[in-house]
C-alpha positions as CSV (number, residue, x, y, z in Angstrom):
1,M,67.7,2.4,161.9
2,N,70.4,2.1,159.2
3,P,69.0,2.8,155.7
4,L,72.2,1.4,154.1
5,R,72.0,-1.8,156.1
6,I,75.7,-2.2,156.4
7,R,77.1,-5.7,156.4
8,H,79.0,-6.5,159.6
9,G,81.9,-8.8,159.6
10,S,82.8,-11.5,162.1
11,R,86.0,-11.4,164.1
12,H,85.4,-14.6,165.9
13,G,87.5,-17.7,165.3
14,K,90.9,-19.0,166.4
15,L,94.0,-17.2,165.2
16,Q,95.4,-20.5,164.0
17,N,92.4,-21.1,161.8
18,K,92.6,-17.6,160.4
19,I,96.3,-18.0,159.5
20,L,95.6,-21.5,158.0
21,I,92.8,-20.1,155.8
22,T,94.9,-17.2,154.6
23,L,97.8,-19.6,153.8
24,L,95.5,-21.8,151.9
25,F,94.5,-18.8,149.7
26,F,98.2,-18.2,149.1
27,L,98.6,-21.9,148.1
28,L,95.6,-21.7,145.9
29,G,97.0,-18.7,144.1
30,F,100.4,-20.4,143.8
31,L,99.0,-23.6,142.3
32,L,96.7,-21.8,139.9
33,G,99.6,-19.5,138.8
34,L,101.7,-22.6,138.1
35,M,98.8,-24.2,136.1
36,A,98.2,-21.0,134.1
37,K,101.9,-20.7,133.3
38,W,102.1,-24.4,132.3
39,L,99.1,-24.0,130.1
40,N,100.6,-20.9,128.5
41,T,104.0,-22.4,127.8
42,T,102.8,-25.8,126.6
43,A,101.9,-26.3,122.9
44,P,98.2,-26.7,122.5
45,N,98.4,-30.1,120.8
46,A,100.5,-31.4,123.8
47,L,97.7,-30.6,126.3
48,P,95.3,-33.3,127.4
49,Q,92.1,-33.5,125.4
50,I,89.8,-32.3,128.2
51,V,92.0,-29.2,128.7
52,R,91.7,-28.4,125.0
53,S,88.0,-29.1,125.0
54,L,87.4,-26.7,127.9
55,D,89.8,-24.1,126.3
56,L,91.5,-23.7,129.7
57,R,94.7,-22.4,128.1
58,N,92.9,-19.3,126.8
59,L,90.5,-19.0,129.7
60,F,93.3,-18.6,132.3
61,A,95.2,-16.2,130.0
62,R,92.4,-13.7,130.3
63,T,91.3,-11.4,133.1
64,P,87.7,-12.3,133.9
65,V,88.4,-15.7,135.5
66,W,91.0,-14.2,137.8
67,V,88.7,-11.4,138.9
68,L,86.0,-14.0,139.5
69,I,88.2,-16.0,141.8
70,A,89.3,-12.8,143.7
71,L,85.7,-11.8,144.0
72,A,84.7,-15.1,145.4
73,I,87.5,-14.9,148.0
74,T,86.4,-11.4,148.9
75,L,82.7,-12.0,149.3
76,F,83.1,-15.1,151.4
77,S,85.7,-13.7,153.7
78,R,84.7,-13.1,157.3
79,N,85.2,-9.3,157.2
80,P,86.7,-6.6,154.9
81,R,90.1,-6.8,156.5
82,R,90.3,-10.5,156.0
83,A,89.0,-10.0,152.4
84,S,91.9,-7.6,151.7
85,L,94.5,-9.9,153.3
86,N,93.1,-13.1,151.6
87,V,93.1,-11.4,148.1
88,L,96.6,-10.0,148.7
89,L,98.0,-13.4,149.6
90,F,96.2,-15.1,146.7
91,L,97.6,-12.7,144.2
92,I,101.1,-12.9,145.7
93,G,100.8,-16.6,145.3
94,V,99.9,-16.3,141.6
95,I,102.7,-13.8,140.9
96,G,105.2,-15.8,143.0
97,S,104.5,-19.0,141.1
98,Y,104.7,-17.2,137.7
99,C,108.1,-15.8,138.6
100,L,109.4,-19.1,140.0
101,F,108.2,-20.9,136.8
102,S,109.8,-18.3,134.6
103,Y,113.1,-18.6,136.5
104,L,113.3,-22.4,136.7
105,W,112.2,-23.1,133.2
106,G,113.2,-19.9,131.3
107,G,116.3,-19.0,133.3
108,R,115.1,-15.4,134.0
109,L,112.5,-13.5,135.9
110,P,109.8,-11.4,134.2
111,D,111.0,-7.9,133.2
112,Q,110.9,-5.1,135.9
113,H,108.1,-3.3,134.1
114,N,105.8,-6.3,134.4
115,L,106.8,-7.0,138.0
116,L,106.0,-3.3,138.9
117,L,102.7,-3.5,137.1
118,W,101.7,-6.7,138.8
119,G,102.7,-5.3,142.2
120,I,100.5,-2.2,141.7
121,V,97.6,-4.3,140.5
122,T,98.0,-6.7,143.5
123,A,98.1,-3.8,146.0
124,A,95.2,-2.0,144.4
125,S,93.2,-5.3,144.3
126,A,93.7,-5.8,148.0
127,L,92.4,-2.2,148.7
128,I,89.4,-2.7,146.3
129,A,88.6,-6.0,148.1
130,F,87.9,-4.1,151.3
131,G,85.1,-2.1,149.6
132,V,83.8,-5.0,147.5
133,W,83.2,-7.1,150.6
134,Y,80.2,-4.8,151.3
135,A,78.6,-5.8,148.0
136,R,76.6,-8.3,150.0
137,C,75.1,-5.6,152.2
138,R,71.3,-5.5,152.1
139,G,70.0,-2.2,150.7
140,L,71.4,0.7,148.6
141,L,75.1,0.2,149.4
142,G,75.2,-3.4,148.4
143,T,73.1,-2.8,145.3
144,A,75.3,0.0,144.1
145,I,78.6,-1.9,144.7
146,S,77.1,-5.0,142.9
147,A,76.1,-2.8,140.0
148,V,79.7,-1.5,139.6
149,I,81.0,-5.1,139.8
150,I,78.6,-6.4,137.2
151,A,79.3,-3.5,134.9
152,Y,83.0,-4.3,135.0
153,F,82.3,-7.8,133.9
154,I,79.9,-6.6,131.1
155,L,82.6,-4.4,129.8
156,Q,85.2,-7.2,129.9
157,I,83.0,-9.9,128.4
158,F,81.1,-8.0,125.7
159,S,82.5,-5.8,122.9
160,F,80.1,-3.2,121.6
161,T,80.0,0.4,120.4
162,A,77.9,3.2,121.8
163,N,75.4,3.0,118.9
164,F,75.4,-0.9,119.0
165,S,76.5,-1.1,115.4
166,H,78.9,-3.7,116.7
167,F,78.0,-6.2,119.5
168,D,79.9,-9.4,120.1
169,L,81.7,-11.4,122.8
170,S,85.2,-10.2,123.6
171,Y,86.4,-13.7,124.3
172,G,84.2,-16.8,124.3
173,L,81.1,-18.4,125.8
174,A,82.9,-19.3,129.0
175,E,83.0,-15.7,130.1
176,V,79.3,-15.5,129.8
177,F,79.0,-18.2,132.4
178,I,81.5,-16.2,134.5
179,L,79.1,-13.3,134.4
180,I,76.2,-15.5,135.4
181,A,78.3,-16.8,138.3
182,V,79.1,-13.3,139.4
183,I,75.4,-12.4,139.4
184,M,74.6,-15.5,141.4
185,M,77.3,-14.7,144.0
186,L,75.9,-11.2,144.4
187,Y,72.2,-12.3,144.4
188,D,70.3,-10.9,147.4
189,G,66.7,-11.2,146.2
190,I,65.0,-10.8,142.9
191,V,64.3,-7.0,143.2
192,S,67.8,-6.0,144.2
193,C,69.3,-8.3,141.6
194,L,67.2,-6.8,138.8
195,I,68.1,-3.3,140.0
196,S,71.8,-4.1,140.1
197,V,71.8,-5.7,136.7
198,G,69.8,-2.9,135.2
199,A,72.1,-0.2,136.8
200,A,75.1,-2.2,135.6
201,I,73.9,-2.2,132.0
202,A,73.3,1.5,132.2
203,L,76.7,2.1,133.7
204,A,78.5,0.0,131.2
205,Y,76.8,1.8,128.4
206,L,77.7,5.2,129.9
207,V,81.3,4.1,130.1
208,K,81.2,3.2,126.4
209,L,79.4,6.5,125.6
210,T,82.0,8.6,127.3
211,G,85.0,6.6,126.1
212,F,86.2,6.3,129.7
213,S,89.2,3.9,130.0
214,I,91.6,2.8,132.7
215,P,94.8,1.1,131.2
216,Y,95.0,-2.6,131.9
217,V,91.5,-2.5,133.6
218,L,88.9,-1.2,131.1
């Protein structure tokens, strides 16, 4: 009997279908990257009313929505290797479209420091996706990974001090819905969900208490 109840991936399916799905993730990243760059370079008053009402310009300029998309790709991939590959191609698509847009409309590529940073983040994200895939395991392993994921989003979405003298949203209400979506994707029963959320809150508070920080991440 396996106390950790490890999630086992599927390797079935035609090779052509696997390649097609992975390429679709690349295309998704490319299109979303183009959209984000277009939103970022267009004057707010020139954007359609619905885009301004949903505040998409600011939403896609912030980290949580991109991590949410990568998380969804990871969790619903067939196995951890596919999760890593799908996330890698998705992020390459995002960065590729950003560079293409910058070159065609701005006449130059992003500076080398940013390209190097994005490359490191992309490679690290693909490796992290391998482990995150197991968040949907039943049992201790899945609960622990889920808690770490939720804690990350709590730290991204809420701004607070260790003594709670300050507590506010880091961005806007949209990110709260992102947190809810994350919890729903990780949901595996009411008990494990409550344990994961409770552990995530405790972990997020511990991070604030210790002042732990990772540049560009936390």
